[in-house]
N, CA, C, O and the ligand as a Tripos MOL2 file, in Angstrom:
@<TRIPOS>MOLECULE
protein
  285   283    72     0     0
PROTEIN
NO_CHARGES

@<TRIPOS>ATOM
      1 N          76.9790  101.6480  104.5850 N.3       1 MET1
      2 CA         77.1900  102.7370  103.7270 C.3       1 MET1
      3 C          76.8890  102.5450  102.2700 C.2       1 MET1
      4 O          77.2270  101.4720  101.7710 O.2       1 MET1
      5 N          76.3920  103.3010  101.6420 N.am      2 SER2
      6 CA         75.9490  103.1730  100.0680 C.3       2 SER2
      7 C          77.1720  103.0510   99.2470 C.2       2 SER2
      8 O          78.2120  103.6260   99.5670 O.2       2 SER2
      9 N          77.0750  102.3700   98.2770 N.am      3 LYS3
     10 CA         78.0400  102.1830   97.3240 C.3       3 LYS3
     11 C          77.4430  102.3480   95.8350 C.2       3 LYS3
     12 O          76.3300  101.9450   95.4980 O.2       3 LYS3
     13 N          78.2840  102.9460   95.0780 N.am      4 LYS4
     14 CA         78.0670  103.0830   93.6560 C.3       4 LYS4
     15 C          78.6760  102.0500   92.9040 C.2       4 LYS4
     16 O          79.8580  101.8280   93.1690 O.2       4 LYS4
     17 N          78.1090  101.3390   91.9840 N.am      5 ARG5
     18 CA         78.4540  100.3120   91.2760 C.3       5 ARG5
     19 C          78.6450  100.7330   89.7100 C.2       5 ARG5
     20 O          77.7930  101.3310   89.0520 O.2       5 ARG5
     21 N          79.9040  100.3160   89.2430 N.am      6 GLU6
     22 CA         79.9020  100.2500   87.6550 C.3       6 GLU6
     23 C          79.9050   98.8780   87.2120 C.2       6 GLU6
     24 O          80.5140   97.9910   87.8100 O.2       6 GLU6
     25 N          79.1410   98.6810   86.0330 N.am      7 MET7
     26 CA         78.9130   97.4640   85.5810 C.3       7 MET7
     27 C          79.4570   97.2100   84.1030 C.2       7 MET7
     28 O          79.2270   98.1030   83.2870 O.2       7 MET7
     29 N          80.0770   96.2110   83.7270 N.am      8 ILE8
     30 CA         80.4830   95.8910   82.4600 C.3       8 ILE8
     31 C          79.5710   94.6650   81.8840 C.2       8 ILE8
     32 O          79.6960   93.5580   82.4080 O.2       8 ILE8
     33 N          78.8680   94.8110   81.0580 N.am      9 ILE9
     34 CA         78.0930   93.7970   80.3370 C.3       9 ILE9
     35 C          78.7240   93.0980   79.1790 C.2       9 ILE9
     36 O          78.8690   93.7010   78.1160 O.2       9 ILE9
     37 N          79.0850   91.9320   79.3150 N.am     10 LEU10
     38 CA         79.9890   91.1230   78.4200 C.3      10 LEU10
     39 C          79.1660   90.6010   77.1210 C.2      10 LEU10
     40 O          78.2300   89.8030   77.1620 O.2      10 LEU10
     41 N          79.6710   91.1760   76.0330 N.am     11 GLU11
     42 CA         78.8730   90.5930   74.9560 C.3      11 GLU11
     43 C          79.9740   90.7020   73.7300 C.2      11 GLU11
     44 O          80.5820   91.7430   73.4810 O.2      11 GLU11
     45 N          80.1360   89.4650   73.0040 N.am     12 PRO12
     46 CA         81.0700   89.4200   71.7940 C.3      12 PRO12
     47 C          80.3700   90.2620   70.6910 C.2      12 PRO12
     48 O          79.1560   90.3230   70.5010 O.2      12 PRO12
     49 N          81.3080   90.8750   70.0260 N.am     13 ASP13
     50 CA         80.7310   91.8400   68.8350 C.3      13 ASP13
     51 C          81.6600   91.8140   67.6560 C.2      13 ASP13
     52 O          82.8350   92.1630   67.7750 O.2      13 ASP13
     53 N          81.1550   91.4090   66.5330 N.am     14 GLY14
     54 CA         82.1150   91.1300   65.4090 C.3      14 GLY14
     55 C          83.2030   90.1650   65.6290 C.2      14 GLY14
     56 O          82.9970   89.0760   66.1640 O.2      14 GLY14
     57 N          84.3040   90.5360   65.2400 N.am     15 ARG15
     58 CA         85.5040   89.5800   65.5670 C.3      15 ARG15
     59 C          85.8590   89.7180   66.9210 C.2      15 ARG15
     60 O          85.7780   90.8320   67.4400 O.2      15 ARG15
     61 N          86.2980   88.5950   67.6650 N.am     16 ILE16
     62 CA         86.6180   88.6930   69.0430 C.3      16 ILE16
     63 C          87.9090   89.3570   69.0780 C.2      16 ILE16
     64 O          88.6630   89.2490   68.1120 O.2      16 ILE16
     65 N          88.2410   90.0480   70.1220 N.am     17 HIS17
     66 CA         89.5930   90.9010   70.3150 C.3      17 HIS17
     67 C          89.5920   91.2040   71.7770 C.2      17 HIS17
     68 O          88.7560   90.7620   72.5660 O.2      17 HIS17
     69 N          90.6140   92.0100   72.0900 N.am     18 LYS18
     70 CA         90.6690   92.4380   73.3350 C.3      18 LYS18
     71 C          90.1190   93.7130   73.5370 C.2      18 LYS18
     72 O          90.2880   94.6060   72.7070 O.2      18 LYS18
     73 N          89.4520   93.8810   74.6040 N.am     19 GLU19
     74 CA         88.6770   95.1740   74.9450 C.3      19 GLU19
     75 C          89.2070   95.7170   76.1760 C.2      19 GLU19
     76 O          89.5640   95.0300   77.1330 O.2      19 GLU19
     77 N          89.2470   97.1050   76.1060 N.am     20 GLY20
     78 CA         89.6100   97.7200   77.3200 C.3      20 GLY20
     79 C          88.7480   98.7390   77.8690 C.2      20 GLY20
     80 O          88.1400   99.5000   77.1160 O.2      20 GLY20
     81 N          88.6470   98.8140   79.1410 N.am     21 PHE21
     82 CA         87.7250   99.8550   79.7990 C.3      21 PHE21
     83 C          88.2720  100.4560   80.7190 C.2      21 PHE21
     84 O          89.1350   99.8280   81.3320 O.2      21 PHE21
     85 N          88.0100  101.6840   81.0850 N.am     22 CYS22
     86 CA         88.6110  102.6620   82.1830 C.3      22 CYS22
     87 C          87.5590  102.9520   83.0310 C.2      22 CYS22
     88 O          86.5040  103.3970   82.5790 O.2      22 CYS22
     89 N          87.7510  102.7240   84.3610 N.am     23 SER23
     90 CA         86.6450  103.1930   85.4040 C.3      23 SER23
     91 C          86.6120  104.5850   85.5020 C.2      23 SER23
     92 O          87.4640  105.2570   84.9220 O.2      23 SER23
     93 N          85.5720  105.1870   86.2880 N.am     24 ARG24
     94 CA         85.5170  106.5220   86.5890 C.3      24 ARG24
     95 C          86.5490  106.7510   87.7130 C.2      24 ARG24
     96 O          86.8790  105.7490   88.3480 O.2      24 ARG24
     97 N          87.0400  107.8020   88.0070 N.am     25 PRO25
     98 CA         88.1440  108.0790   88.9760 C.3      25 PRO25
     99 C          87.5650  107.7490   90.3490 C.2      25 PRO25
    100 O          86.3760  107.9780   90.5690 O.2      25 PRO25
    101 N          88.3060  107.2560   91.2200 N.am     26 MET26
    102 CA         87.8480  106.8920   92.4880 C.3      26 MET26
    103 C          88.8600  107.4410   93.4740 C.2      26 MET26
    104 O          90.0280  107.5310   93.0930 O.2      26 MET26
    105 N          88.5580  107.7890   94.6120 N.am     27 THR27
    106 CA         89.4100  108.4100   95.7230 C.3      27 THR27
    107 C          90.3760  107.3800   96.0380 C.2      27 THR27
    108 O          89.9130  106.2570   96.2400 O.2      27 THR27
    109 N          91.7470  107.5580   96.1260 N.am     28 CYS28
    110 CA         92.8550  106.7870   96.3980 C.3      28 CYS28
    111 C          92.5630  106.2990   97.7140 C.2      28 CYS28
    112 O          92.3660  107.1330   98.5980 O.2      28 CYS28
    113 N          92.5040  105.0170   97.9920 N.am     29 PRO29
    114 CA         92.3540  104.5060   99.4350 C.3      29 PRO29
    115 C          93.3710  104.6010  100.4480 C.2      29 PRO29
    116 O          93.1650  104.6090  101.6610 O.2      29 PRO29
    117 N          94.6310  104.6820   99.7880 N.am     30 TYR30
    118 CA         95.8200  104.7030  100.6690 C.3      30 TYR30
    119 C          95.8830  106.1020  101.1630 C.2      30 TYR30
    120 O          95.9060  106.1790  102.3920 O.2      30 TYR30
    121 N          95.9160  107.2060  100.5280 N.am     31 CYS31
    122 CA         96.0830  108.5580  101.0420 C.3      31 CYS31
    123 C          94.7250  109.1530  101.3640 C.2      31 CYS31
    124 O          94.6970  110.2730  101.8730 O.2      31 CYS31
    125 N          93.5700  108.4880  101.1080 N.am     32 GLY32
    126 CA         92.3360  109.0610  101.3050 C.3      32 GLY32
    127 C          92.0780  110.2770  100.3920 C.2      32 GLY32
    128 O          91.2800  111.1370  100.7640 O.2      32 GLY32
    129 N          92.6570  110.3730   99.3280 N.am     33 GLY33
    130 CA         92.3430  111.4780   98.3910 C.3      33 GLY33
    131 C          93.3540  112.8340   98.6640 C.2      33 GLY33
    132 O          93.3020  113.8620   97.9880 O.2      33 GLY33
    133 N          94.1030  112.6460   99.5850 N.am     34 LYS34
    134 CA         95.0430  113.7850   99.9550 C.3      34 LYS34
    135 C          95.9950  113.8700   98.7000 C.2      34 LYS34
    136 O          96.1010  114.9140   98.0560 O.2      34 LYS34
    137 N          96.6830  112.7150   98.3850 N.am     35 GLY35
    138 CA         97.8540  112.7850   97.4130 C.3      35 GLY35
    139 C          99.0780  112.8830   98.0070 C.2      35 GLY35
    140 O         100.0380  112.8360   97.2380 O.2      35 GLY35
    141 N          99.3070  113.0110   99.2170 N.am     36 TRP36
    142 CA        100.6990  113.0340   99.7590 C.3      36 TRP36
    143 C         100.6470  112.6300  101.2910 C.2      36 TRP36
    144 O          99.5910  112.5830  101.9210 O.2      36 TRP36
    145 N         101.7150  112.3830  101.7520 N.am     37 PHE37
    146 CA        101.9420  112.0020  103.2000 C.3      37 PHE37
    147 C         103.0020  112.8440  103.6620 C.2      37 PHE37
    148 O         103.8070  113.3250  102.8640 O.2      37 PHE37
    149 N         103.0700  113.0860  105.0520 N.am     38 TYR38
    150 CA        104.2970  113.5790  105.6580 C.3      38 TYR38
    151 C         105.3780  112.6880  105.6450 C.2      38 TYR38
    152 O         105.1650  111.5000  105.8870 O.2      38 TYR38
    153 N         106.6970  113.1570  105.3560 N.am     39 SER39
    154 CA        107.6830  112.1410  105.2980 C.3      39 SER39
    155 C         108.1320  111.4710  106.5090 C.2      39 SER39
    156 O         108.8920  110.5060  106.4360 O.2      39 SER39
    157 N         107.6980  111.9360  107.6440 N.am     40 GLY40
    158 CA        108.1160  111.2960  108.8970 C.3      40 GLY40
    159 C         109.3040  111.9080  109.5100 C.2      40 GLY40
    160 O         109.6280  111.6020  110.6570 O.2      40 GLY40
    161 N         110.0140  112.8070  108.7670 N.am     41 ARG41
    162 CA        111.1150  113.4250  109.4030 C.3      41 ARG41
    163 C         110.7010  114.6280  110.3140 C.2      41 ARG41
    164 O         109.5260  114.9070  110.5550 O.2      41 ARG41
    165 N         111.7340  115.2840  110.7750 N.am     42 GLN42
    166 CA        111.3860  116.3960  111.6790 C.3      42 GLN42
    167 C         110.7140  117.5780  110.7760 C.2      42 GLN42
    168 O         109.6150  118.0240  111.1060 O.2      42 GLN42
    169 N         111.2870  117.9910  109.8210 N.am     43 GLU43
    170 CA        110.7790  119.0480  109.1240 C.3      43 GLU43
    171 C         109.3030  118.8710  108.4600 C.2      43 GLU43
    172 O         109.0380  117.7480  108.0310 O.2      43 GLU43
    173 N         108.4920  119.7190  108.3640 N.am     44 PRO44
    174 CA        107.0730  119.2900  107.7680 C.3      44 PRO44
    175 C         107.1590  119.1130  106.2340 C.2      44 PRO44
    176 O         106.6720  119.9330  105.4550 O.2      44 PRO44
    177 N         107.8340  117.9490  105.8320 N.am     45 GLU45
    178 CA        107.9710  117.7440  104.4020 C.3      45 GLU45
    179 C         107.0070  116.7520  103.9080 C.2      45 GLU45
    180 O         106.6740  115.8080  104.6250 O.2      45 GLU45
    181 N         106.5290  116.9150  102.6980 N.am     46 THR46
    182 CA        105.5480  115.9200  102.2470 C.3      46 THR46
    183 C         106.1640  115.0490  101.1550 C.2      46 THR46
    184 O         107.0750  115.5050  100.4630 O.2      46 THR46
    185 N         105.7300  113.8980  100.9900 N.am     47 ILE47
    186 CA        106.0520  113.1530   99.8340 C.3      47 ILE47
    187 C         104.8000  112.6340   99.1470 C.2      47 ILE47
    188 O         103.8450  112.2680   99.8310 O.2      47 ILE47
    189 N         104.7670  112.5900   97.8260 N.am     48 PRO48
    190 CA        103.7050  112.1310   97.0210 C.3      48 PRO48
    191 C         103.3470  110.7690   97.2950 C.2      48 PRO48
    192 O         104.2010  109.8970   97.4520 O.2      48 PRO48
    193 N         101.8840  110.5180   97.3690 N.am     49 CYS49
    194 CA        101.3690  109.2560   97.5130 C.3      49 CYS49
    195 C         101.9640  108.1260   96.5290 C.2      49 CYS49
    196 O         101.9280  108.4060   95.3300 O.2      49 CYS49
    197 N         102.5090  106.8730   96.9020 N.am     50 PRO50
    198 CA        103.0630  106.2310   95.7260 C.3      50 PRO50
    199 C         101.9100  105.5240   95.0890 C.2      50 PRO50
    200 O         102.1730  105.1190   93.9570 O.2      50 PRO50
    201 N         100.7150  105.2710   95.5120 N.am     51 ASP51
    202 CA         99.7730  104.7450   94.8770 C.3      51 ASP51
    203 C          98.9780  105.4870   93.7400 C.2      51 ASP51
    204 O          98.5900  104.8800   92.7420 O.2      51 ASP51
    205 N          98.7500  106.8440   93.9430 N.am     52 CYS52
    206 CA         98.0890  107.5340   93.1580 C.3      52 CYS52
    207 C          99.0260  108.5800   92.5530 C.2      52 CYS52
    208 O          98.6360  109.2960   91.6310 O.2      52 CYS52
    209 N         100.3210  108.6790   93.0890 N.am     53 GLU53
    210 CA        101.3870  109.4900   92.4890 C.3      53 GLU53
    211 C         100.8690  111.0450   92.5970 C.2      53 GLU53
    212 O         101.0430  111.8880   91.7160 O.2      53 GLU53
    213 N         100.2650  111.2400   93.7240 N.am     54 GLY54
    214 CA         99.8840  112.7080   94.2060 C.3      54 GLY54
    215 C          98.5610  113.2630   93.5490 C.2      54 GLY54
    216 O          98.1450  114.3970   93.7890 O.2      54 GLY54
    217 N          97.9910  112.4550   92.7790 N.am     55 THR55
    218 CA         96.7170  112.9390   92.2590 C.3      55 THR55
    219 C          95.4840  112.7120   93.2440 C.2      55 THR55
    220 O          94.4020  113.2630   93.0450 O.2      55 THR55
    221 N          95.6930  111.9720   94.1790 N.am     56 GLY56
    222 CA         94.5230  111.6470   95.0440 C.3      56 GLY56
    223 C          93.3100  110.7840   94.4810 C.2      56 GLY56
    224 O          92.3150  110.4880   95.1420 O.2      56 GLY56
    225 N          93.5060  110.4890   93.3890 N.am     57 GLU57
    226 CA         92.4900  109.5030   92.6820 C.3      57 GLU57
    227 C          93.1100  108.4230   91.9610 C.2      57 GLU57
    228 O          94.2110  108.5860   91.4360 O.2      57 GLU57
    229 N          92.4510  107.2680   91.8910 N.am     58 VAL58
    230 CA         92.8910  106.1340   91.1390 C.3      58 VAL58
    231 C          91.8860  105.6050   89.9980 C.2      58 VAL58
    232 O          90.6930  105.8490   90.1810 O.2      58 VAL58
    233 N          92.1730  105.0640   89.1060 N.am     59 ILE59
    234 CA         91.3580  104.4840   88.1250 C.3      59 ILE59
    235 C          91.5170  102.9620   87.8830 C.2      59 ILE59
    236 O          92.6260  102.4720   88.0960 O.2      59 ILE59
    237 N          90.5760  102.2290   87.4870 N.am     60 ALA60
    238 CA         90.8110  100.8440   87.2240 C.3      60 ALA60
    239 C          90.8260  100.6580   85.6990 C.2      60 ALA60
    240 O          89.9740  101.1830   84.9820 O.2      60 ALA60
    241 N          91.8100   99.9030   85.2350 N.am     61 LEU61
    242 CA         91.8640   99.6730   83.7620 C.3      61 LEU61
    243 C          91.4000   98.2480   83.6680 C.2      61 LEU61
    244 O          92.0070   97.4150   84.3410 O.2      61 LEU61
    245 N          90.3800   97.8640   82.9000 N.am     62 VAL62
    246 CA         89.8210   96.5940   82.7780 C.3      62 VAL62
    247 C          90.1680   95.9760   81.4800 C.2      62 VAL62
    248 O          89.8010   96.6130   80.4930 O.2      62 VAL62
    249 N          90.7610   94.9350   81.2900 N.am     63 THR63
    250 CA         91.0210   94.4680   79.9210 C.3      63 THR63
    251 C          90.0580   93.0640   79.8910 C.2      63 THR63
    252 O          89.9640   92.2810   80.8360 O.2      63 THR63
    253 N          89.4150   92.9410   78.6720 N.am     64 ILE64
    254 CA         88.5240   91.7040   78.4930 C.3      64 ILE64
    255 C          89.1820   91.1100   77.3040 C.2      64 ILE64
    256 O          89.2600   91.7580   76.2600 O.2      64 ILE64
    257 N          89.7030   89.7970   77.4200 N.am     65 ASP65
    258 CA         90.4220   89.1110   76.4330 C.3      65 ASP65
    259 C          89.5900   88.0600   75.8230 C.2      65 ASP65
    260 O          89.5880   86.9870   76.4260 O.2      65 ASP65
    261 N          88.9040   88.1440   74.7820 N.am     66 TRP66
    262 CA         87.8710   87.1170   74.3210 C.3      66 TRP66
    263 C          88.8410   85.9610   73.6910 C.2      66 TRP66
    264 O          89.7970   86.2200   72.9600 O.2      66 TRP66
    265 N          88.4670   84.7130   74.0660 N.am     67 LYS67
    266 CA         89.0720   83.4800   73.6610 C.3      67 LYS67
    267 C          88.1060   82.4610   72.9810 C.2      67 LYS67
    268 O          86.8850   82.5070   73.1300 O.2      67 LYS67
    269 N          88.7170   81.5990   72.2730 N.am     68 PRO68
    270 CA         87.7320   80.4930   71.7960 C.3      68 PRO68
    271 C          87.5000   79.6080   73.0260 C.2      68 PRO68
    272 O          88.3680   79.3930   73.8720 O.2      68 PRO68
    273 N          86.3000   79.1320   73.0530 N.am     69 ASN69
    274 CA         85.9180   78.0790   74.1270 C.3      69 ASN69
    275 C          86.3820   76.8630   73.8800 C.2      69 ASN69
    276 O          85.6730   76.1180   73.2040 O.2      69 ASN69
    277 N          87.6680   76.3920   74.3670 N.am     70 LYS70
    278 CA         88.3070   75.1790   74.1940 C.3      70 LYS70
    279 C          88.2300   74.1550   75.3190 C.2      70 LYS70
    280 O          89.1430   73.3660   75.5630 O.2      70 LYS70
    281 N          87.1000   74.2180   75.9780 N.am     71 GLN71
    282 CA         86.9240   73.4200   77.2210 C.3      71 GLN71
    283 C          86.4640   72.1160   76.9070 C.2      71 GLN71
    284 O          86.2570   71.3010   77.8070 O.2      71 GLN71
    285 ZN         96.8560  108.1970   96.9710 Zn       72 ZN72
@<TRIPOS>BOND
     1     1     2 1
     2     2     3 1
     3     3     4 2
     4     3     5 am
     5     5     6 1
     6     6     7 1
     7     7     8 2
     8     7     9 am
     9     9    10 1
    10    10    11 1
    11    11    12 2
    12    11    13 am
    13    13    14 1
    14    14    15 1
    15    15    16 2
    16    15    17 am
    17    17    18 1
    18    18    19 1
    19    19    20 2
    20    19    21 am
    21    21    22 1
    22    22    23 1
    23    23    24 2
    24    23    25 am
    25    25    26 1
    26    26    27 1
    27    27    28 2
    28    27    29 am
    29    29    30 1
    30    30    31 1
    31    31    32 2
    32    31    33 am
    33    33    34 1
    34    34    35 1
    35    35    36 2
    36    35    37 am
    37    37    38 1
    38    38    39 1
    39    39    40 2
    40    39    41 am
    41    41    42 1
    42    42    43 1
    43    43    44 2
    44    43    45 am
    45    45    46 1
    46    46    47 1
    47    47    48 2
    48    47    49 am
    49    49    50 1
    50    50    51 1
    51    51    52 2
    52    51    53 am
    53    53    54 1
    54    54    55 1
    55    55    56 2
    56    55    57 am
    57    57    58 1
    58    58    59 1
    59    59    60 2
    60    59    61 am
    61    61    62 1
    62    62    63 1
    63    63    64 2
    64    63    65 am
    65    65    66 1
    66    66    67 1
    67    67    68 2
    68    67    69 am
    69    69    70 1
    70    70    71 1
    71    71    72 2
    72    71    73 am
    73    73    74 1
    74    74    75 1
    75    75    76 2
    76    75    77 am
    77    77    78 1
    78    78    79 1
    79    79    80 2
    80    79    81 am
    81    81    82 1
    82    82    83 1
    83    83    84 2
    84    83    85 am
    85    85    86 1
    86    86    87 1
    87    87    88 2
    88    87    89 am
    89    89    90 1
    90    90    91 1
    91    91    92 2
    92    91    93 am
    93    93    94 1
    94    94    95 1
    95    95    96 2
    96    95    97 am
    97    97    98 1
    98    98    99 1
    99    99   100 2
   100    99   101 am
   101   101   102 1
   102   102   103 1
   103   103   104 2
   104   103   105 am
   105   105   106 1
   106   106   107 1
   107   107   108 2
   108   107   109 am
   109   109   110 1
   110   110   111 1
   111   111   112 2
   112   111   113 am
   113   113   114 1
   114   114   115 1
   115   115   116 2
   116   115   117 am
   117   117   118 1
   118   118   119 1
   119   119   120 2
   120   119   121 am
   121   121   122 1
   122   122   123 1
   123   123   124 2
   124   123   125 am
   125   125   126 1
   126   126   127 1
   127   127   128 2
   128   127   129 am
   129   129   130 1
   130   130   131 1
   131   131   132 2
   132   131   133 am
   133   133   134 1
   134   134   135 1
   135   135   136 2
   136   135   137 am
   137   137   138 1
   138   138   139 1
   139   139   140 2
   140   139   141 am
   141   141   142 1
   142   142   143 1
   143   143   144 2
   144   143   145 am
   145   145   146 1
   146   146   147 1
   147   147   148 2
   148   147   149 am
   149   149   150 1
   150   150   151 1
   151   151   152 2
   152   151   153 am
   153   153   154 1
   154   154   155 1
   155   155   156 2
   156   155   157 am
   157   157   158 1
   158   158   159 1
   159   159   160 2
   160   159   161 am
   161   161   162 1
   162   162   163 1
   163   163   164 2
   164   163   165 am
   165   165   166 1
   166   166   167 1
   167   167   168 2
   168   167   169 am
   169   169   170 1
   170   170   171 1
   171   171   172 2
   172   171   173 am
   173   173   174 1
   174   174   175 1
   175   175   176 2
   176   175   177 am
   177   177   178 1
   178   178   179 1
   179   179   180 2
   180   179   181 am
   181   181   182 1
   182   182   183 1
   183   183   184 2
   184   183   185 am
   185   185   186 1
   186   186   187 1
   187   187   188 2
   188   187   189 am
   189   189   190 1
   190   190   191 1
   191   191   192 2
   192   191   193 am
   193   193   194 1
   194   194   195 1
   195   195   196 2
   196   195   197 am
   197   197   198 1
   198   198   199 1
   199   199   200 2
   200   199   201 am
   201   201   202 1
   202   202   203 1
   203   203   204 2
   204   203   205 am
   205   205   206 1
   206   206   207 1
   207   207   208 2
   208   207   209 am
   209   209   210 1
   210   210   211 1
   211   211   212 2
   212   211   213 am
   213   213   214 1
   214   214   215 1
   215   215   216 2
   216   215   217 am
   217   217   218 1
   218   218   219 1
   219   219   220 2
   220   219   221 am
   221   221   222 1
   222   222   223 1
   223   223   224 2
   224   223   225 am
   225   225   226 1
   226   226   227 1
   227   227   228 2
   228   227   229 am
   229   229   230 1
   230   230   231 1
   231   231   232 2
   232   231   233 am
   233   233   234 1
   234   234   235 1
   235   235   236 2
   236   235   237 am
   237   237   238 1
   238   238   239 1
   239   239   240 2
   240   239   241 am
   241   241   242 1
   242   242   243 1
   243   243   244 2
   244   243   245 am
   245   245   246 1
   246   246   247 1
   247   247   248 2
   248   247   249 am
   249   249   250 1
   250   250   251 1
   251   251   252 2
   252   251   253 am
   253   253   254 1
   254   254   255 1
   255   255   256 2
   256   255   257 am
   257   257   258 1
   258   258   259 1
   259   259   260 2
   260   259   261 am
   261   261   262 1
   262   262   263 1
   263   263   264 2
   264   263   265 am
   265   265   266 1
   266   266   267 1
   267   267   268 2
   268   267   269 am
   269   269   270 1
   270   270   271 1
   271   271   272 2
   272   271   273 am
   273   273   274 1
   274   274   275 1
   275   275   276 2
   276   275   277 am
   277   277   278 1
   278   278   279 1
   279   279   280 2
   280   279   281 am
   281   281   282 1
   282   282   283 1
   283   283   284 2
@<TRIPOS>SUBSTRUCTURE
     1 MET1         2 RESIDUE 1 A MET
     2 SER2         6 RESIDUE 1 A SER
     3 LYS3        10 RESIDUE 1 A LYS
     4 LYS4        14 RESIDUE 1 A LYS
     5 ARG5        18 RESIDUE 1 A ARG
     6 GLU6        22 RESIDUE 1 A GLU
     7 MET7        26 RESIDUE 1 A MET
     8 ILE8        30 RESIDUE 1 A ILE
     9 ILE9        34 RESIDUE 1 A ILE
    10 LEU10       38 RESIDUE 1 A LEU
    11 GLU11       42 RESIDUE 1 A GLU
    12 PRO12       46 RESIDUE 1 A PRO
    13 ASP13       50 RESIDUE 1 A ASP
    14 GLY14       54 RESIDUE 1 A GLY
    15 ARG15       58 RESIDUE 1 A ARG
    16 ILE16       62 RESIDUE 1 A ILE
    17 HIS17       66 RESIDUE 1 A HIS
    18 LYS18       70 RESIDUE 1 A LYS
    19 GLU19       74 RESIDUE 1 A GLU
    20 GLY20       78 RESIDUE 1 A GLY
    21 PHE21       82 RESIDUE 1 A PHE
    22 CYS22       86 RESIDUE 1 A CYS
    23 SER23       90 RESIDUE 1 A SER
    24 ARG24       94 RESIDUE 1 A ARG
    25 PRO25       98 RESIDUE 1 A PRO
    26 MET26      102 RESIDUE 1 A MET
    27 THR27      106 RESIDUE 1 A THR
    28 CYS28      110 RESIDUE 1 A CYS
    29 PRO29      114 RESIDUE 1 A PRO
    30 TYR30      118 RESIDUE 1 A TYR
    31 CYS31      122 RESIDUE 1 A CYS
    32 GLY32      126 RESIDUE 1 A GLY
    33 GLY33      130 RESIDUE 1 A GLY
    34 LYS34      134 RESIDUE 1 A LYS
    35 GLY35      138 RESIDUE 1 A GLY
    36 TRP36      142 RESIDUE 1 A TRP
    37 PHE37      146 RESIDUE 1 A PHE
    38 TYR38      150 RESIDUE 1 A TYR
    39 SER39      154 RESIDUE 1 A SER
    40 GLY40      158 RESIDUE 1 A GLY
    41 ARG41      162 RESIDUE 1 A ARG
    42 GLN42      166 RESIDUE 1 A GLN
    43 GLU43      170 RESIDUE 1 A GLU
    44 PRO44      174 RESIDUE 1 A PRO
    45 GLU45      178 RESIDUE 1 A GLU
    46 THR46      182 RESIDUE 1 A THR
    47 ILE47      186 RESIDUE 1 A ILE
    48 PRO48      190 RESIDUE 1 A PRO
    49 CYS49      194 RESIDUE 1 A CYS
    50 PRO50      198 RESIDUE 1 A PRO
    51 ASP51      202 RESIDUE 1 A ASP
    52 CYS52      206 RESIDUE 1 A CYS
    53 GLU53      210 RESIDUE 1 A GLU
    54 GLY54      214 RESIDUE 1 A GLY
    55 THR55      218 RESIDUE 1 A THR
    56 GLY56      222 RESIDUE 1 A GLY
    57 GLU57      226 RESIDUE 1 A GLU
    58 VAL58      230 RESIDUE 1 A VAL
    59 ILE59      234 RESIDUE 1 A ILE
    60 ALA60      238 RESIDUE 1 A ALA
    61 LEU61      242 RESIDUE 1 A LEU
    62 VAL62      246 RESIDUE 1 A VAL
    63 THR63      250 RESIDUE 1 A THR
    64 ILE64      254 RESIDUE 1 A ILE
    65 ASP65      258 RESIDUE 1 A ASP
    66 TRP66      262 RESIDUE 1 A TRP
    67 LYS67      266 RESIDUE 1 A LYS
    68 PRO68      270 RESIDUE 1 A PRO
    69 ASN69      274 RESIDUE 1 A ASN
    70 LYS70      278 RESIDUE 1 A LYS
    71 GLN71      282 RESIDUE 1 A GLN
    72 ZN72       285 GROUP 0 **** ****
């Protein structure tokens, strides 16, 4: 199956600091994008997906923390 990739090119710029990136939204792998599950009780009751909180999508927050090279 084909996969789309997102790439971060690391490059220090100016003073080093923390950088944050946010990925594009991706389908929640737990609920498959539905955003909810049946509660499992007898009534057809639904509960929101605990991973995506009912949105059906997740995003990745990537933090890059630049540090001095002290090795
Ligand atoms: Zn979900």
